[in-house]
C-alpha positions as CSV (number, residue, x, y, z in Angstrom):
1,X,0.0,0.0,0.0
2,X,1.3,3.5,-0.9
3,X,0.2,5.3,2.3
4,X,0.9,8.7,0.8
5,X,-1.9,8.6,-1.8
6,X,-4.0,5.5,-0.9
7,X,-3.2,3.7,-4.1
8,X,-2.6,0.0,-4.4
9,X,0.8,-1.5,-4.8
10,X,0.9,-3.4,-8.1
11,X,-1.1,-6.3,-6.7
12,X,-1.6,-9.6,-8.4
13,X,-5.1,-10.3,-9.6
14,X,-6.0,-13.9,-8.6
15,X,-8.8,-16.0,-7.0
16,X,-8.9,-13.7,-3.9
17,X,-10.9,-11.1,-5.7
18,X,-14.4,-11.9,-6.5
19,X,-15.6,-11.2,-10.0
20,X,-12.2,-10.5,-11.5
21,X,-11.1,-12.5,-14.6
22,X,-9.3,-15.8,-14.3
23,X,-6.3,-14.2,-15.9
24,X,-2.9,-15.7,-16.6
25,X,-0.8,-16.1,-13.5
26,X,1.1,-13.0,-12.6
27,X,-1.3,-10.4,-14.1
28,X,-1.1,-7.2,-12.0
29,X,-3.6,-4.5,-11.5
30,X,-1.5,-2.1,-13.6
31,X,-1.3,-4.6,-16.5
32,X,-5.1,-5.3,-16.3
33,X,-6.1,-1.6,-16.5
34,X,-3.4,-0.5,-18.9
35,X,-5.6,-0.9,-22.0
36,X,-8.7,0.5,-20.2
37,X,-10.9,-2.4,-21.2
38,X,-14.7,-2.1,-21.3
39,X,-16.3,-3.6,-18.2
40,X,-18.2,-6.0,-20.5
41,X,-15.1,-7.1,-22.5
42,X,-12.6,-7.5,-19.7
43,X,-13.5,-11.1,-18.8
44,X,-15.2,-10.4,-15.5
45,X,-17.1,-13.3,-13.9
46,X,-20.5,-12.0,-12.9
47,X,-21.6,-10.6,-10.5
48,X,-19.2,-7.7,-10.0
49,X,-19.6,-4.5,-8.2
50,X,-18.1,-1.4,-9.9
51,X,-17.6,2.2,-9.0
52,X,-18.2,5.2,-11.3
53,X,-15.2,7.5,-11.0
54,X,-16.9,10.7,-12.1
55,X,-19.7,10.2,-9.5
56,X,-17.2,9.8,-6.7
57,X,-15.2,12.8,-7.7
58,X,-18.4,14.8,-7.9
59,X,-19.7,13.7,-4.5
60,X,-16.3,14.4,-2.8
61,X,-16.4,18.0,-4.2
62,X,-20.1,18.5,-3.3
63,X,-19.6,17.9,0.4
64,X,-16.2,19.6,0.6
65,X,-17.8,22.8,-0.8
66,X,-20.9,22.4,1.4
67,X,-18.8,22.3,4.5
68,X,-16.4,25.0,3.4
69,X,-19.2,27.4,2.5
70,X,-20.6,27.0,6.0
71,X,-17.3,27.1,8.0
72,X,-17.7,23.5,9.0
73,X,-14.9,20.9,9.1
74,X,-15.5,17.4,7.6
75,X,-14.3,14.1,9.1
76,X,-15.8,11.6,6.7
77,X,-16.7,8.3,8.3
78,X,-14.4,5.8,6.6
79,X,-16.2,2.7,7.8
80,X,-18.5,3.2,4.8
81,X,-15.8,2.1,2.3
82,X,-12.6,1.2,4.2
83,X,-11.0,2.2,0.9
84,X,-7.7,4.1,1.2
85,X,-7.8,5.4,-2.4
86,X,-11.1,7.1,-1.5
87,X,-9.8,8.3,1.8
88,X,-6.9,10.0,-0.1
89,X,-9.5,11.8,-2.3
90,X,-11.4,13.0,0.7
91,X,-8.3,14.3,2.5
92,X,-7.0,16.0,-0.7
93,X,-10.3,17.8,-0.9
94,X,-9.8,19.3,2.5
95,X,-11.2,16.8,5.0
96,X,-10.0,17.7,8.5
97,X,-9.8,14.1,9.7
98,X,-11.2,10.6,8.9
99,X,-13.7,9.1,11.3
100,X,-13.3,5.5,12.5
101,X,-15.7,3.2,14.4
102,X,-13.3,0.6,16.0
103,X,-9.7,0.4,17.3
104,X,-8.9,-1.9,14.4
105,X,-10.1,0.7,11.9
106,X,-7.8,3.2,13.6
107,X,-4.8,0.9,13.0
108,X,-5.9,0.5,9.4
109,X,-6.1,4.2,8.9
110,X,-2.6,4.7,10.3
111,X,-1.4,2.1,7.8
112,X,-3.0,4.1,5.1
113,X,-1.2,7.3,6.3
114,X,-4.2,9.2,7.7
115,X,-2.8,12.0,9.8
116,X,-5.8,12.6,12.1
117,X,-8.4,10.1,13.3
118,X,-11.6,10.7,15.2
119,X,-12.8,7.4,16.8
120,X,-16.5,8.1,17.0
121,X,-16.9,5.6,19.9
122,X,-15.8,4.9,23.4
123,X,-12.3,3.5,23.8
124,X,-12.2,1.1,26.7
125,X,-9.8,-1.6,25.3
126,X,-6.8,-1.1,27.5
127,X,-4.8,-3.6,25.4
128,X,-5.1,-1.2,22.4
129,X,-4.0,1.9,24.2
130,X,-0.2,1.1,24.3
131,X,-0.2,1.0,20.5
132,X,-2.0,4.3,20.5
133,X,0.4,5.8,22.9
134,X,3.3,4.9,20.6
135,X,1.5,6.6,17.7
136,X,0.9,9.7,19.7
137,X,4.7,10.0,20.1
138,X,4.6,11.2,16.4
139,X,3.8,14.9,16.6
140,X,2.2,14.8,13.1
141,X,-0.5,12.4,14.3
142,X,-3.7,13.6,16.0
143,X,-6.4,11.4,17.6
144,X,-9.7,12.0,19.4
145,X,-12.3,9.6,20.9
146,X,-15.4,9.5,23.0
147,X,-16.1,9.0,26.7
148,X,-19.5,8.5,28.2
149,X,-18.9,7.0,31.7
150,X,-16.7,7.4,34.7
151,X,-15.8,3.7,34.3
152,X,-14.7,4.3,30.7
153,X,-12.7,7.3,31.7
154,X,-10.9,5.2,34.4
155,X,-10.1,2.5,31.9
156,X,-8.8,4.8,29.2
157,X,-7.0,7.3,31.5
158,X,-5.2,4.6,33.4
159,X,-4.0,2.9,30.3
160,X,-2.9,6.2,28.8
161,X,-1.0,7.5,31.9
162,X,2.4,7.0,30.2
163,X,1.5,8.9,27.1
164,X,3.7,11.8,26.1
165,X,0.5,13.6,25.0
166,X,-2.8,13.2,26.7
167,X,-5.5,11.6,24.7
168,X,-8.1,14.1,23.5
169,X,-11.6,13.0,24.4
170,X,-15.2,14.3,23.7
171,X,-18.1,13.7,25.9
172,X,-20.6,11.8,23.8
173,X,-24.3,12.6,24.3
174,X,-26.9,9.9,23.6
175,X,-30.6,9.6,23.8
176,X,-33.0,7.3,25.6
177,X,-33.1,3.9,24.0
178,X,-30.4,5.0,21.6
179,X,-26.7,3.9,21.4
180,X,-23.8,5.0,23.5
181,X,-23.6,8.4,25.2
182,X,-24.6,10.0,28.4
183,X,-28.3,10.4,28.9
184,X,-28.3,13.7,30.9
185,X,-26.4,16.9,31.4
186,X,-25.7,15.8,35.0
187,X,-24.0,12.7,33.7
188,X,-22.1,14.7,31.2
189,X,-20.7,16.9,34.0
190,X,-19.7,13.9,36.1
191,X,-17.8,12.4,33.1
192,X,-16.2,15.8,32.4
193,X,-15.0,16.0,36.0
194,X,-13.6,12.5,35.9
195,X,-11.6,13.4,32.8
196,X,-10.2,16.4,34.6
197,X,-9.0,14.2,37.3
198,X,-7.2,11.9,34.8
199,X,-3.6,12.9,33.9
200,X,-3.8,10.8,30.7
201,X,-6.8,12.5,29.1
202,X,-7.8,16.0,27.8
203,X,-11.4,17.0,27.4
204,X,-11.7,19.1,24.3
205,X,-15.4,18.9,23.3
206,X,-18.8,17.3,22.8
207,X,-20.1,14.9,20.2
208,X,-23.2,13.0,19.3
209,X,-25.2,11.0,16.6
210,X,-28.6,12.0,15.4
211,X,-29.4,8.6,13.8
212,X,-31.7,7.4,16.5
213,X,-34.3,10.0,15.5
214,X,-34.7,8.3,12.1
215,X,-34.0,9.1,8.5
216,X,-37.3,10.9,7.7
217,X,-37.7,14.3,6.3
218,X,-40.9,15.0,8.1
219,X,-41.2,18.0,10.4
220,X,-41.3,15.9,13.6
221,X,-38.0,14.2,12.8
222,X,-36.2,17.3,11.6
223,X,-37.3,19.2,14.6
224,X,-36.1,16.5,16.9
225,X,-32.7,16.4,15.1
226,X,-32.3,20.1,15.4
227,X,-33.2,20.1,19.1
228,X,-30.7,17.3,19.7
229,X,-27.8,19.0,17.9
230,X,-28.6,22.2,19.6
231,X,-28.3,20.4,23.0
232,X,-24.8,19.5,22.0
233,X,-23.9,23.1,21.4
234,X,-25.5,24.1,24.7
235,X,-23.6,21.5,26.6
236,X,-20.3,22.6,25.1
237,X,-21.0,26.1,26.2
238,X,-21.9,25.0,29.7
239,X,-18.8,22.9,30.1
240,X,-16.6,25.7,28.9
241,X,-18.4,28.2,31.2
242,X,-17.7,26.0,34.2
243,X,-14.0,25.4,33.2
244,X,-14.6,21.7,32.6
245,X,-12.9,21.7,29.2
246,X,-9.1,21.6,28.9
247,X,-7.9,25.2,29.0
248,X,-4.6,24.1,27.4
249,X,-6.4,23.1,24.2
250,X,-6.0,25.3,21.1
251,X,-9.6,24.8,20.1
252,X,-12.7,22.9,21.2
253,X,-14.5,20.4,19.0
254,X,-18.2,20.0,18.4
255,X,-19.2,17.0,16.2
256,X,-22.3,15.2,14.9
257,X,-23.1,12.8,12.1
258,X,-25.2,14.1,9.2
259,X,-25.3,11.6,6.3
260,X,-29.1,12.0,5.9
261,X,-30.1,15.3,7.5
262,X,-27.0,17.2,6.4
263,X,-28.9,20.5,6.2
264,X,-30.4,20.4,9.7
265,X,-27.2,19.1,11.4
266,X,-25.0,21.6,9.6
267,X,-27.2,24.5,10.5
268,X,-27.3,23.6,14.2
269,X,-23.5,23.1,14.2
270,X,-23.0,26.6,13.1
271,X,-25.1,28.1,15.9
272,X,-22.5,27.6,18.6
273,X,-22.6,30.0,21.6
274,X,-19.3,32.0,22.1
275,X,-16.7,30.0,24.0
276,X,-13.4,30.8,25.6
277,X,-11.6,29.1,22.7
278,X,-12.3,28.7,19.0
279,X,-14.8,25.9,18.3
280,X,-14.4,23.6,15.4
281,X,-17.7,22.2,14.2
282,X,-17.2,18.8,12.6
283,X,-19.6,16.9,10.3
284,X,-19.0,13.1,10.1
285,X,-20.9,12.1,7.0
286,X,-19.7,8.9,5.4
287,X,-22.3,7.5,2.9
288,X,-22.1,10.5,0.6
289,X,-18.9,9.4,-1.2
290,X,-20.6,6.6,-3.1
291,X,-24.2,7.4,-2.3
292,X,-26.9,5.0,-3.5
293,X,-30.2,4.5,-5.4
294,X,-32.2,3.6,-2.3
295,X,-32.0,4.8,1.3
296,X,-30.0,8.0,0.9
297,X,-31.4,8.8,-2.5
298,X,-34.8,9.0,-0.7
299,X,-33.8,10.6,2.5
300,X,-30.6,12.7,2.2
301,X,-31.1,16.4,2.0
302,X,-28.3,16.4,-0.6
303,X,-29.8,13.7,-2.7
304,X,-30.5,16.0,-5.6
305,X,-26.8,17.0,-5.8
306,X,-25.1,13.6,-5.1
307,X,-24.7,10.9,-7.7
308,X,-24.9,7.1,-7.1
309,X,-21.5,5.7,-7.8
310,X,-22.1,2.0,-7.2
311,X,-23.3,-0.4,-9.9
312,X,-23.8,-4.2,-9.4
313,X,-23.7,-6.1,-12.7
314,X,-25.1,-9.6,-12.7
315,X,-26.3,-12.2,-15.2
316,X,-29.8,-13.6,-15.7
317,X,-29.5,-17.2,-14.8
318,X,-33.0,-18.4,-15.4
319,X,-36.5,-17.4,-16.6
320,X,-38.5,-20.3,-15.0
321,X,-41.9,-18.6,-14.9
322,X,-43.6,-15.7,-16.8
323,X,-42.8,-12.5,-15.0
324,X,-39.9,-13.9,-13.0
325,X,-36.1,-13.8,-13.6
326,X,-33.5,-15.3,-11.4
327,X,-30.4,-13.1,-11.3
328,X,-27.0,-14.2,-10.1
329,X,-26.5,-11.8,-7.2
330,X,-27.7,-12.2,-3.6
331,X,-27.0,-11.4,0.0
332,X,-23.3,-12.2,-0.4
333,X,-23.1,-9.4,-3.1
334,X,-25.4,-6.6,-2.3
335,X,-26.8,-4.9,0.9
336,X,-30.3,-5.7,2.0
337,X,-30.5,-4.3,5.5
338,X,-32.1,-1.0,4.3
339,X,-33.8,-1.9,1.1
340,X,-33.4,-4.4,-1.7
341,X,-31.4,-3.7,-4.9
342,X,-33.0,-1.5,-7.6
343,X,-33.0,-2.7,-11.2
344,X,-31.6,0.0,-13.5
345,X,-30.4,-1.4,-16.9
346,X,-30.4,-4.4,-19.1
347,X,-27.5,-5.3,-21.4
348,X,-28.6,-7.7,-24.1
349,X,-26.4,-10.2,-25.9
350,X,-25.9,-7.6,-28.7
351,X,-24.5,-5.1,-26.2
352,X,-27.5,-2.8,-26.2
353,X,-28.2,-0.9,-23.0
354,X,-31.9,-0.2,-22.2
355,X,-33.8,0.7,-19.0
356,X,-34.9,-2.3,-17.0
357,X,-38.4,-2.2,-15.5
358,X,-38.9,-4.6,-12.6
359,X,-38.6,-5.1,-8.9
360,X,-36.3,-7.2,-6.8
361,X,-38.7,-9.0,-4.4
362,X,-36.3,-11.0,-2.3
363,X,-32.7,-12.3,-2.1
364,X,-31.2,-15.7,-1.3
365,X,-27.5,-16.0,-0.7
366,X,-26.6,-16.0,-4.4
367,X,-29.9,-15.3,-6.1
368,X,-32.1,-12.2,-6.7
369,X,-35.8,-12.7,-7.5
370,X,-36.6,-10.1,-10.2
371,X,-40.3,-9.5,-10.8
372,X,-41.0,-8.3,-14.4
373,X,-43.9,-7.4,-16.6
374,X,-44.8,-10.3,-19.0
375,X,-43.5,-8.4,-22.0
376,X,-40.2,-7.3,-20.5
377,X,-37.5,-8.4,-23.0
378,X,-35.0,-10.0,-20.6
379,X,-33.3,-13.2,-21.7
380,X,-31.1,-15.8,-20.0
381,X,-27.5,-14.6,-20.2
382,X,-28.4,-10.9,-20.4
383,X,-26.7,-8.7,-17.9
384,X,-28.6,-6.5,-15.4
385,X,-27.4,-3.5,-13.6
386,X,-28.6,-3.1,-10.0
387,X,-28.4,0.0,-7.9
388,X,-27.9,-0.5,-4.1
389,X,-29.5,0.8,-0.9
390,X,-27.2,1.7,2.0
391,X,-23.5,1.9,0.9
392,X,-22.3,1.1,4.4
393,X,-23.1,-2.5,3.9
394,X,-22.0,-2.8,0.2
395,X,-18.3,-2.2,0.2
396,X,-17.6,-4.9,2.8
397,X,-18.7,-7.6,0.3
398,X,-16.0,-6.7,-2.3
399,X,-12.2,-6.6,-1.6
400,X,-11.3,-5.2,-5.1
401,X,-13.5,-3.1,-7.3
402,X,-13.1,-1.9,-10.8
403,X,-13.2,1.9,-11.2
404,X,-15.0,3.0,-14.3
405,X,-15.1,6.0,-16.5
406,X,-18.3,7.3,-18.0
407,X,-18.0,4.8,-20.9
408,X,-17.6,2.0,-18.4
409,X,-14.0,1.4,-19.2
410,X,-11.9,0.1,-16.3
411,X,-9.5,2.9,-15.5
412,X,-8.2,1.6,-12.2
413,X,-9.0,-0.8,-9.3
414,X,-9.6,0.2,-5.7
415,X,-9.1,-2.1,-2.7
416,X,-11.3,-2.2,0.4
417,X,-10.2,-3.6,3.8
418,X,-12.8,-5.1,6.1
């Protein structure tokens, strides 16, 4: 891995990479893409998931400009793709940090050369902290994580006591029946006081996640999200007023998610009461980079501006009944937790691309059940293009993905690590 730019070393293409051709032994990625073969003429074994390069480039620019125009920093959630080549694009476009969900992801990011990592979770694994302490000896590396309990502060602070730099932490605020995070202002203050008693930790801000309120665009949901993010800004101000934030910090951090309700979250993040130090408001959107045809196409406030980058190409295996096609792509290949795949295109044996009208009604491990009108011209052996719903559970199913230009020529390959 070339950590500087997130590109692959010249890796051999072999049986490890689902969908890729059974090429002659020793074929490398660079040799495979040198001639920019068409996706349909490169020898792929269907199904294969591919990424549209122009859509990714467009999406990266959209959110970079969105944040820049509003004075917000962006820390994209890398768990969506775990793809260093895409991380490199996001960082080059001005991302302040990359967000991780687990300690292992933090280690992967460091291997990719990411200079600042926000672990949007509690860090209570004492066995991981010695590695982190070693990383913090590098003055070019920055790290932040969450705390939401006195017990968690004790575990993390004790393990970090030998660090040359204290670990920066944010008090996470949760909601009733939600995920992690304190449930009240009183608990937040107790956690903040515990951090201040710990020599190995530095309290620099507040964070949260609006997801428990749902993905809807109705007034009730949007009002709840706005009220929640506003509570984060109020808590940051209160902790600062009561000198519970680290006065040695150069700035304080206020962070929230925002993949769906980007507009509401961003607006609330900019309404921060004046504090004793500059406040960096950080958006942690992740799904935007490859977007989708399903969940986020329906719910994201930026859906009209973002472009779906993921295509799943699969072959028609059987037409056993009128109005039914069995397609060779299933739960091993496409996400299904937030909606089934969406039929987009048919490619006939002659190479003609036409819109495909139908509905995926269910998935087996390797089969998609495609319901069609009786007169839909879909034949055994035809290729179908499926859009996906929820990119966060798409990339983990593919280790190596072809990157396509707008003519669907393979111009590169990108590697994901899960």
